N, C-alpha and C positions, 0 to 999 in steps of 0.2 A: 168435229167427231167424222176422222176420217173415213169416208162411204169404199165399198170394192169389197171384194173377197177378201178372204184369208191372205188366195196364193197373192193376189191382184200389191196385198198392203204389204206382203214380203219382199215380194219385189222392188214395190217404190222403196221400203228400205237399204234392198240389196244394192240399187240403184244410186242410191241418199250416199251410202258407206264407197263405195268407189268413186266415186267424185271428189269425197273428202280425200280421200286415201292419195287421187293422185294431183289434188291440189296442193293437200300438202308436199306430196315429191318434186312438184315443179318447184315451190318456194325454197324445199332445199336444193334443189337444184340449181337455182337463181343465187343462193345466199353461196354455194360452193365459187362459181363463177368469181362474185362481187368478191370473195376472201384468195381466189388465187388471182385478180385482178391486183388487187390489194398487198398482195406478197409481192407479185412482179413489181412493182411499180414500187414499194421499199427495196427488191436487190436492183433495179436498175439503177436506183437511186447510190445508193454504194459503193454499186462498180462503179458512176458517172465521178465519186466522190476519191473512192482510190485511184483512176485513171487522171482525176485534176492534183491532184496530192502527189503522185507521182514522178506528174510532168512538169510540175511548177519543183521538185526535190532534183530532177535530170536540168534543169536549166540550172541551180545555181549549181551545180557540180560543174559543168560546162560553163557560167561563169567565173566559177573560182580558178575555171583549168587555164582559163583564156585572161584571167587577170594574169594570175600567179606563172605560170608558166608557156606563154607567148609575147612577144615582142608587138601584140599588138596595142596594151597597155607597159609600156615602157616609159621611163621617164624621157622626154627630149627637152620639156619648158622646164626651169631652175628659177623661181621668182626669191631674191630675198625684201625683206622690207622690216620696216622698225631703223637704217642704219643714220647715224647725224655723227660720227666724226668718220667712223667704216666705211669705205669704197665697197659701194652694195658690187659690183664690176669684178670687182677682188678677190671679195666672199663668194661668187659663182662661180672665179675659176678654181677656189679652192674645192668645190663642190664637184666639179667637172668630172668625175670620176662615179658620180651617181649617175652619168649619163647611158639610156640606152637598158637599164636593169628596168626588169618588173616593177611595176609604182608599189606596188601592194610587199614589195621585196626589200624593199627601202626602211632599213630600219632607224631611228635613233640614236643607236648606240654607233653606228657609220656617222650617221652624219654630226654626232657630237666629235668623235675621232677627227674629223676632219677640218672644226671649228678650232680644236686645241690652240693653234698656233695666233688666233686672236684672242689675244689678255681684255680686251676692250667689251667682248663676246660674256654678258653678265649667267645668261640665261637665256635660248630656244623654244619653240614647238615648230613641231610639223605639221604642215597640212599635205595634202595628199590629193589631186583634184586630179579625179578620171576627163579624161584616157591618158593622160600623157604629162600634168602639170605639176611638181612638185613645189612646194609655198614655203619657205623659211623665214619665219616671224625671233627678231633680234630684239634681244632686251640690253642696250649697249650699258658698261658701268659710268657710273658718275666722277669725275673727279670733283676731292673733293677739301685736299691740300697740299701740301713740300712736304716730303719730306728727308733727312739730310743723312744717310750714307758714307762711307767711308771710301766708296767710290762718287761722290758726287749726286748732286739734290739729284731726287725724283718724283713725280706727281704719284698721287698712291690713288682710294678708294677708296670706301667709310669701310670694308672688312681690311684693310693694311696690304689689298695689293696692287703693286705695281705697275702701271698702266706706261709708264715712258719717262727715258729721264729725261730730267730738262734742256734744254739744247742738246740732245742726243737726236740719230739723223729719223726713230717714228715719233718725236715730239712733232707736233701742229705748226704750220708755219705761224702762223701768231698762238702766242704762251698765253696761256690765261692764267687772270690775277686770280691766284689762290695762296687762302693763309697760308703759313707752317706752322704744322703739326709737330708740337713738344708736347708729346702724350705720355714717353718710354719707348717699349718694343713697338715696333708694328705686331696687328697683333692680340697685344694685353690692354686687360682688362680696361685701362684706363686710355687707351686710342678707341678700344670700340667704342667707349664710352663719346668723347671728342669728337672720332667719325661720325657717329649717331647728329651730334648738334651740329659739326657743319653741312650734314648731308641736308638734316632742314634749314637752313638757311635759303632766304632767297636769293638766285645765282647774282641779283646785281649786289641785292645787302654785303652779300660773301667775299665780293671784291674792297669791301670796305675792310676789311678784316684781317688785318697785320700778321694774328699770330694766335691760335691755339691752343695753352695749354694744362692740361690736368695730372694732377698731382694721385689724382684715384679717381674711379668713375662717380665717387660723389663729388667732388670738389673741380671742377671744368668751368676756367677763364676766357674771356676774348677781349684782345688786344686791340682796339676798333686803329684805325689810318689813322684817326683823328687825335690820338692822346688820350681815348675816356676808355676803363676798365667794364667791363662788362663781366657782374660774376654770375655765373650763371646755376651753376648747381648740380646736380645730377642733369641723367639725358632723360631724362623721364617728362613729361608734357612739352616735347620742343619745339612742337608746333605753337602752343598757345604761347611758349615763351617769344618765341621769334615774332610770332605779331604783336606780343605785348611790346617788346623792345623796339618794334619798329614805327610803334607809335607814339614811344617814349620820346625818338630820338627826334622825331618829327615835330611833338608837340612842344620842345623843350631846344629846338637847336638856336635857338637867337639866345640863349639862358646862359651855355658856355658851361654845361653840367660833366663833371673831370669822371663821373664812375657812376653806373645801372646796374642795381639788381633787383634780379627776374626770378633770383629760385625759388620763390614764391610770388607768382605769374599773376594770381591775383592781389596781391598786395607788392607789388613794384616799388623802389626805395631810387632815389637818385641824391646826385651830393654836386 
């Protein structure tokens, strides 16, 4: 029970009420200051994010400008890889017009145009290595046979592309031992089938093939230098047929086999 006069009790209640109001006001001010600090931190974080993003974008733009429009990243070195029959120095000389060009501006079409003079180039890839190196990786055509034309005998690849004239200026110093391709016109279906067969043969075994004939894409025949005849059939499963044929020849080299039939490689036949 509260003691004191009514005036004293009313004064105490007023003092308690003022204290409560003051504490509530103080808590409110603390809360407001905390909210202001939190909002300020978020706004500062957003500002830092914008600054970092804009700075990164500016650096990217600067890098693009340097790479594309200035000589700092221009082609000074051209490397040619993957050559076998081609002279890499000759290819580099053909690509010399690209030197001094900004690396990023060198297009595949420009490289292709400069490589058109090399019939032996089947395909290529271009790698740009900053700051100044252009690497051109070549894949050369594989010579698979000799083909008789009106102008003389030529060496061709599996697609029927003429690579060089036998005994001509572009011919290698040491001519390859290749089979004669008797399979219709260059690029015909029969020729393409015969070309795929020749391409599937190991290079050392290809030298033992005197002629490849094909009256149709399903009737490819190999004439070996030993005199034996190989019925190949279609060009399907040529890798498998080549493996079976070489194994058969090794296994029967002392038997005197005159013909091999690998048209069904799982059930080959010899005579």
